[in-house]
Each structure stands twice: as structure tokens, then as C-alpha cells.
VOZA-611921 format. One record per residue (C-alpha): x, y, z; residue number from 1. Coordinates in steps of 0.5 Angstrom, whole numbers, padded with zeros to 4 digits. Layout:
! VOZA-611921
PT	px	py	pz	num
PT	X	Y	Z	NUM $
...
//
This chain:
! VOZA-611921
PT	px	py	pz	num
PT	0058	0036	0048	1 $
PT	0053	0041	0053	2 $
PT	0057	0046	0057	3 $
PT	0055	0049	0064	4 $
PT	0051	0055	0061	5 $
PT	0047	0050	0057	6 $
PT	0046	0045	0063	7 $
PT	0044	0051	0067	8 $
PT	0039	0053	0062	9 $
PT	0035	0047	0063	10 $
PT	0028	0048	0068	11 $
PT	0028	0045	0074	12 $
PT	0020	0043	0073	13 $
PT	0017	0037	0069	14 $
PT	0017	0038	0062	15 $
PT	0010	0036	0062	16 $
PT	0006	0039	0068	17 $
PT	-0001	0036	0066	18 $
PT	-0005	0033	0072	19 $
PT	-0005	0026	0073	20 $
PT	-0009	0022	0068	21 $
PT	-0016	0022	0071	22 $
PT	-0019	0015	0072	23 $
PT	-0025	0015	0068	24 $
PT	-0029	0009	0066	25 $
PT	-0029	0006	0059	26 $
PT	-0036	0005	0056	27 $
PT	-0039	-0002	0058	28 $
PT	-0038	-0007	0058	29 $
PT	-0030	-0005	0057	30 $
PT	-0025	-0004	0062	31 $
PT	-0019	-0003	0058	32 $
PT	-0018	0000	0051	33 $
PT	-0014	0000	0044	34 $
PT	-0013	0006	0040	35 $
PT	-0012	0003	0033	36 $
PT	-0008	0008	0029	37 $
PT	-0004	0008	0023	38 $
PT	0001	0014	0021	39 $
PT	0000	0015	0013	40 $
PT	0007	0018	0011	41 $
PT	0008	0015	0004	42 $
PT	0014	0018	0001	43 $
PT	0014	0024	0006	44 $
PT	0017	0020	0011	45 $
PT	0024	0020	0007	46 $
PT	0024	0027	0004	47 $
PT	0023	0030	0011	48 $
PT	0030	0027	0012	49 $
PT	0033	0030	0006	50 $
PT	0029	0033	0000	51 $
PT	0034	0030	-0005	52 $
PT	0031	0023	-0003	53 $
PT	0026	0026	-0008	54 $
PT	0031	0024	-0014	55 $
PT	0033	0017	-0011	56 $
PT	0027	0013	-0014	57 $
PT	0029	0007	-0010	58 $
PT	0029	0010	-0003	59 $
PT	0022	0013	-0005	60 $
PT	0020	0007	-0007	61 $
PT	0019	0005	0000	62 $
PT	0014	0010	0002	63 $
PT	0011	0009	-0005	64 $
PT	0009	0002	-0003	65 $
PT	0004	0005	0002	66 $
PT	-0001	0007	-0004	67 $
PT	0001	0001	-0009	68 $
PT	0000	-0004	-0004	69 $
PT	0000	-0003	0004	70 $
PT	-0006	0001	0005	71 $
PT	-0011	-0003	0001	72 $
PT	-0008	-0009	0004	73 $
PT	-0009	-0006	0011	74 $
PT	-0016	-0003	0009	75 $
PT	-0018	-0010	0007	76 $
PT	-0016	-0013	0013	77 $
PT	-0020	-0008	0018	78 $
PT	-0026	-0010	0014	79 $
PT	-0025	-0017	0015	80 $
PT	-0024	-0016	0022	81 $
PT	-0030	-0011	0022	82 $
PT	-0025	-0006	0026	83 $
PT	-0025	0002	0025	84 $
PT	-0018	0006	0026	85 $
PT	-0016	0013	0026	86 $
PT	-0011	0014	0020	87 $
PT	-0006	0020	0021	88 $
PT	-0004	0023	0014	89 $
PT	0001	0028	0012	90 $
PT	-0002	0033	0007	91 $
PT	0003	0031	0002	92 $
PT	0001	0024	0002	93 $
PT	-0006	0027	0001	94 $
PT	-0004	0031	-0005	95 $
PT	0000	0026	-0008	96 $
PT	-0004	0020	-0007	97 $
PT	-0011	0023	-0007	98 $
PT	-0014	0016	-0009	99 $
PT	-0011	0012	-0003	100 $
PT	-0013	0018	0002	101 $
PT	-0020	0018	-0001	102 $
PT	-0021	0010	0000	103 $
PT	-0019	0011	0007	104 $
PT	-0025	0016	0008	105 $
PT	-0030	0012	0004	106 $
PT	-0028	0005	0008	107 $
PT	-0031	0009	0014	108 $
PT	-0024	0011	0018	109 $
PT	-0022	0017	0022	110 $
PT	-0017	0022	0018	111 $
PT	-0013	0025	0023	112 $
PT	-0007	0031	0022	113 $
PT	0000	0029	0021	114 $
PT	0003	0035	0018	115 $
PT	0004	0037	0011	116 $
PT	0011	0035	0009	117 $
PT	0012	0030	0016	118 $
PT	0018	0035	0018	119 $
PT	0020	0034	0025	120 $
PT	0018	0040	0030	121 $
PT	0023	0043	0033	122 $
PT	0023	0049	0038	123 $
PT	0023	0056	0035	124 $
PT	0022	0053	0028	125 $
PT	0019	0058	0023	126 $
PT	0015	0053	0019	127 $
PT	0011	0050	0025	128 $
PT	0005	0054	0023	129 $
PT	0005	0053	0016	130 $
PT	0006	0046	0016	131 $
PT	-0001	0046	0020	132 $
PT	-0004	0050	0016	133 $
PT	-0002	0047	0009	134 $
PT	-0004	0040	0012	135 $
PT	-0011	0043	0014	136 $
PT	-0012	0046	0007	137 $
PT	-0010	0039	0004	138 $
PT	-0015	0035	0008	139 $
PT	-0021	0040	0007	140 $
PT	-0019	0041	-0001	141 $
PT	-0018	0033	-0002	142 $
PT	-0023	0030	0003	143 $
PT	-0028	0035	0006	144 $
PT	-0025	0033	0012	145 $
PT	-0023	0038	0018	146 $
PT	-0019	0033	0023	147 $
PT	-0020	0033	0031	148 $
PT	-0014	0029	0032	149 $
PT	-0007	0031	0031	150 $
PT	0000	0026	0031	151 $
PT	0006	0030	0031	152 $
PT	0011	0028	0025	153 $
PT	0017	0024	0029	154 $
PT	0013	0024	0035	155 $
PT	0016	0030	0037	156 $
PT	0013	0036	0040	157 $
PT	0014	0044	0042	158 $
PT	0010	0049	0046	159 $
PT	0009	0053	0040	160 $
PT	0006	0047	0037	161 $
PT	0002	0045	0043	162 $
PT	-0001	0052	0043	163 $
PT	-0002	0053	0036	164 $
PT	-0006	0046	0036	165 $
PT	-0011	0049	0041	166 $
PT	-0012	0055	0037	167 $
PT	-0013	0051	0031	168 $
PT	-0019	0047	0034	169 $
PT	-0015	0041	0035	170 $
PT	-0019	0036	0040	171 $
PT	-0014	0031	0042	172 $
PT	-0007	0029	0040	173 $
PT	-0003	0023	0040	174 $
PT	0004	0023	0041	175 $
PT	0007	0023	0048	176 $
PT	0010	0017	0051	177 $
PT	0008	0019	0059	178 $
PT	0002	0015	0061	179 $
PT	-0003	0009	0060	180 $
PT	-0009	0013	0060	181 $
PT	-0012	0020	0057	182 $
PT	-0011	0026	0060	183 $
PT	-0011	0034	0059	184 $
PT	-0005	0038	0057	185 $
PT	-0003	0044	0061	186 $
PT	0000	0050	0057	187 $
PT	0006	0054	0059	188 $
PT	0001	0059	0061	189 $
PT	-0003	0055	0065	190 $
PT	-0009	0054	0060	191 $
PT	-0012	0048	0058	192 $
PT	-0009	0044	0052	193 $
PT	-0012	0038	0048	194 $
PT	-0013	0032	0050	195 $
PT	-0007	0027	0050	196 $
PT	-0008	0020	0048	197 $
PT	-0001	0017	0049	198 $
PT	0003	0013	0045	199 $
PT	0005	0006	0047	200 $
PT	0012	0006	0045	201 $
PT	0012	-0002	0044	202 $
PT	0007	-0001	0039	203 $
PT	0011	0003	0034	204 $
PT	0012	-0002	0028	205 $
PT	0017	0002	0025	206 $
PT	0022	0000	0031	207 $
PT	0021	-0008	0030	208 $
PT	0019	-0009	0022	209 $
PT	0022	-0004	0017	210 $
PT	0030	-0004	0015	211 $
PT	0032	0001	0010	212 $
PT	0038	-0001	0005	213 $
PT	0042	0003	0010	214 $
PT	0039	0002	0016	215 $
PT	0044	-0003	0021	216 $
PT	0037	-0005	0025	217 $
PT	0035	-0012	0023	218 $
PT	0027	-0014	0023	219 $
PT	0024	-0017	0029	220 $
PT	0021	-0024	0027	221 $
PT	0014	-0025	0028	222 $
PT	0014	-0029	0035	223 $
PT	0018	-0024	0038	224 $
PT	0014	-0018	0036	225 $
PT	0007	-0022	0038	226 $
PT	0010	-0024	0044	227 $
PT	0011	-0017	0046	228 $
PT	0004	-0014	0044	229 $
PT	0000	-0019	0047	230 $
PT	0004	-0019	0054	231 $
PT	0003	-0011	0054	232 $
PT	-0004	-0011	0052	233 $
PT	-0006	-0017	0057	234 $
PT	-0002	-0013	0063	235 $
PT	-0006	-0006	0061	236 $
PT	-0012	-0010	0061	237 $
PT	-0011	-0012	0068	238 $
PT	-0009	-0004	0070	239 $
PT	-0016	-0002	0066	240 $
PT	-0012	0002	0062	241 $
PT	-0010	0004	0054	242 $
PT	-0005	0002	0049	243 $
PT	-0004	0006	0043	244 $
PT	-0001	0003	0036	245 $
PT	0003	0007	0031	246 $
PT	0003	0003	0025	247 $
PT	0005	0005	0018	248 $
PT	0003	0002	0012	249 $
PT	0010	0002	0009	250 $
PT	0011	-0003	0015	251 $
PT	0005	-0007	0017	252 $
PT	0002	-0007	0010	253 $
PT	0008	-0012	0008	254 $
PT	0006	-0019	0008	255 $
PT	0010	-0022	0014	256 $
PT	0008	-0016	0018	257 $
PT	0001	-0016	0016	258 $
PT	0000	-0023	0018	259 $
PT	0003	-0021	0025	260 $
PT	-0002	-0016	0025	261 $
PT	-0008	-0020	0023	262 $
PT	-0006	-0025	0029	263 $
PT	-0005	-0020	0034	264 $
PT	-0012	-0016	0032	265 $
PT	-0015	-0023	0032	266 $
PT	-0013	-0024	0039	267 $
PT	-0015	-0017	0041	268 $
PT	-0022	-0018	0039	269 $
PT	-0022	-0024	0043	270 $
PT	-0021	-0020	0049	271 $
PT	-0028	-0018	0051	272 $
PT	-0026	-0013	0056	273 $
PT	-0022	-0009	0050	274 $
PT	-0025	-0003	0047	275 $
PT	-0022	-0003	0040	276 $
PT	-0024	0004	0037	277 $
PT	-0022	0011	0034	278 $
PT	-0018	0017	0037	279 $
PT	-0025	0021	0036	280 $
PT	-0029	0016	0040	281 $
PT	-0024	0016	0046	282 $
PT	-0023	0023	0046	283 $
PT	-0031	0023	0046	284 $
PT	-0031	0019	0052	285 $
PT	-0026	0023	0056	286 $
PT	-0030	0029	0054	287 $
PT	-0037	0026	0057	288 $
PT	-0033	0024	0064	289 $
PT	-0030	0031	0064	290 $
PT	-0036	0035	0063	291 $
PT	-0040	0030	0068	292 $
PT	-0034	0031	0073	293 $
PT	-0035	0039	0073	294 $
//
């Protein structure tokens, strides 16, 4: 229960003071975009909740599915559809499953930073810098990659993290849920932050398609999710805006969910006005127009 002192400490300013997203055009012939992205957490999705899960082998097997089946099946699907995506991979997943991480890179997809242990960033946490550095180090050592994109574990952010990402040279982030177009963050001191490629909450497959043994949440049928995803995309097309997916191989790499994703991406590809691409390409488009507007 919050007391009056805690309530009085809440600043009377927006949590995000960034300017409204500029209405930069998409590359011709497109008038809307889809940032196709995946979060590869593997077992770190579960150990980040409780390190003791590492000894609970069935719990760990949910995450282990990513390397054994989920990621290979998703790479196969993307190849069949001739699509490129961004995979935000935890450093732990790269170290524990190097062959899986290498297969993503070999298939020509972008690799993004997703922390090391998939730990929830919280204000004042002393390990935020260590999580960043260990993630960078694992991606460089195993894959030779210096990522330009970052997605926060659990989709949470702090001002310390926002500042640290700029210091480490991250170009774009994709975690906030407050817009439908890319925009430039503003740090607390007024300096420019990263480009934000906002997440579309309804395109988080974990919310609709994964039910762990002890979860009260049921799995949504394909027809329900496909209807939501198509409606969201069609309205965004009318707005000339962007959708961002948050897909997980341990969810969308399972048979029923893969069939759903195949049907949705096939529909999206049939829309000639939708630019389906990586975060890197969308950020490059933003930077070009931002530079021109100056």
C-alpha cells in the first residue's frame, strides 16, 4: 500500500518527455512498416525469475525448446517467406547455445542486445552496467557482433539504463509502448537518447500463446490471435504507422503457434504497402530523415 509520502514523490511530469514522433515517410513504395523481431531468451527467461530454476529441469526445458526446435523452425519459416528479422538474444543464450546463435547470424538476420541474464532492470540496481557489458562481450566473443539495437528484458526501463545505452553506442531501442512511430528519446538532462522503435503490445506472443505448468493463463486459439493481429495491422496501415512484434522461439516456434505465424506473415506479405524489415533498417530510415530535417 502506498503511503502519502510515496505518492508525493511522484514527479508531476510525463515519464517520457520525448518530442512527438516525427511523421517521416517510409521508403517507397511503402506507407507503413512492420518491425519483425524475436526475443531469444532460452532458459534465461526462467532463471531470471529464480536462479534455482536451473535445477528444475522440466521448467528449464521450456526455454531449452528454443535451441532444440523453436529457433530452427522459425529460421526455416523466414527463409521460406524470404524475410529478414531482428533477433534480440541474451548473452547467456549465446554462451549456452552458440550453434543456435551462429545459425541466426548465418541466415542473415540482425542480432540485437537483450541483456545477459535477462534480468529485470529496476531503478538503482547495481548490476545494470554489468548486464550490458557482459551481453556486449558475449555477442562480440561468440559472433563477432557489436549490436546497434537493444530490447530491455521484461520490457522494462530506467533512466540509468537509458543513459548507459547512449554511452555504449546503442543506436536504437525497442521496449516502450507509447507510440506507433519511431521517435528520439530525451534523457533527463535534456540530451538526445536512442531512437525508439515502440513495441506493439498485442504482438507479444507470450501473452497469447505460452502457458507454463503453474500459470493460470490459458492459450488463445489461433483464430482469436490472427484476428487481433490482422485488425491491428490493417488499422496501422491506414494510419501510415508501424507495428513491432515481440515473438519468442519457445512460444511461436511450437507447432500450433508456428502455423499461426506463417498465416499472419503470409497475409502481411500480401499487403504491398507494408515494409517488413529489421530494426536496423528502420533506424537507418529515421536517421536519414532526421539528418535531412536539420
